[in-house]
Legacy VTK file of the C-alpha trace (Angstrom):
# vtk DataFile Version 3.0
C-alpha trace
ASCII
DATASET POLYDATA
POINTS 84 float
76.322 38.529 -39.256
77.656 35.028 -39.456
81.404 34.356 -39.300
81.428 33.902 -43.096
79.625 37.238 -43.598
82.155 38.985 -41.354
85.013 37.584 -43.449
83.326 38.545 -46.724
82.181 42.028 -45.729
84.032 43.447 -42.735
87.403 41.922 -43.551
87.398 43.646 -46.937
88.976 47.093 -46.906
86.989 48.476 -49.833
83.713 46.680 -50.438
80.487 48.614 -50.245
78.162 45.910 -51.556
76.114 48.535 -53.403
75.999 46.562 -56.652
74.804 43.370 -54.935
72.239 45.332 -52.910
70.814 46.969 -56.016
70.489 43.583 -57.729
68.683 42.096 -54.713
66.200 44.983 -54.661
65.513 44.768 -58.402
65.105 40.974 -58.334
62.975 40.825 -55.174
59.419 39.579 -55.632
58.323 42.101 -53.000
59.566 45.668 -52.806
59.015 45.586 -49.017
62.530 44.389 -48.103
63.330 46.698 -45.182
64.224 43.840 -42.834
66.537 42.384 -45.488
68.369 45.700 -45.859
69.620 45.850 -42.274
73.383 45.450 -42.308
73.670 45.687 -46.084
75.353 49.072 -46.301
79.093 49.643 -46.145
80.068 50.029 -42.509
83.420 51.721 -43.022
85.269 50.095 -40.140
88.640 50.968 -41.598
87.812 54.690 -41.436
87.602 54.330 -37.647
91.384 53.972 -37.564
91.661 57.674 -38.366
90.746 58.274 -34.709
91.462 54.951 -32.984
94.388 52.559 -32.846
92.204 49.446 -32.549
88.709 48.508 -33.709
86.435 45.650 -32.720
83.090 44.278 -33.835
81.052 41.676 -31.958
78.169 40.216 -33.955
75.690 37.360 -34.026
73.436 36.461 -36.925
69.733 36.467 -36.077
68.541 33.003 -35.124
72.042 31.645 -34.472
73.872 31.179 -31.174
77.450 31.613 -32.429
78.964 35.033 -31.697
81.932 36.302 -33.723
84.440 38.955 -32.667
86.445 40.811 -35.331
89.456 42.893 -34.227
91.993 44.921 -36.169
94.596 47.624 -35.735
93.929 48.889 -39.259
97.087 47.432 -40.752
95.170 45.321 -43.280
95.042 42.248 -41.044
92.382 41.186 -38.581
91.725 38.503 -35.989
88.495 36.523 -35.715
87.513 34.733 -32.526
84.434 33.332 -30.845
82.784 35.566 -28.256
80.074 35.378 -25.602
LINES 1 85
84 0 1 2 3 4 5 6 7 8 9 10 11 12 13 14 15 16 17 18 19 20 21 22 23 24 25 26 27 28 29 30 31 32 33 34 35 36 37 38 39 40 41 42 43 44 45 46 47 48 49 50 51 52 53 54 55 56 57 58 59 60 61 62 63 64 65 66 67 68 69 70 71 72 73 74 75 76 77 78 79 80 81 82 83
């Protein structure tokens, strides 16, 4: 994911993206969208805080060189930084 996608999707406590995903599938010229579906489902990072005191995600969008690190303690706030 790009930094903007991390902010829009991972930083949100309760966003599954199911509605947007359904629209993309219905509007797609080709029903063979498997590669476009990767990463489109709710990840549920905030549920990880039921068993951990800190969570982290390191991600890079395909074709880009910028790596983003997302970290949170589950208190509703998070920190974004560049990563290797």
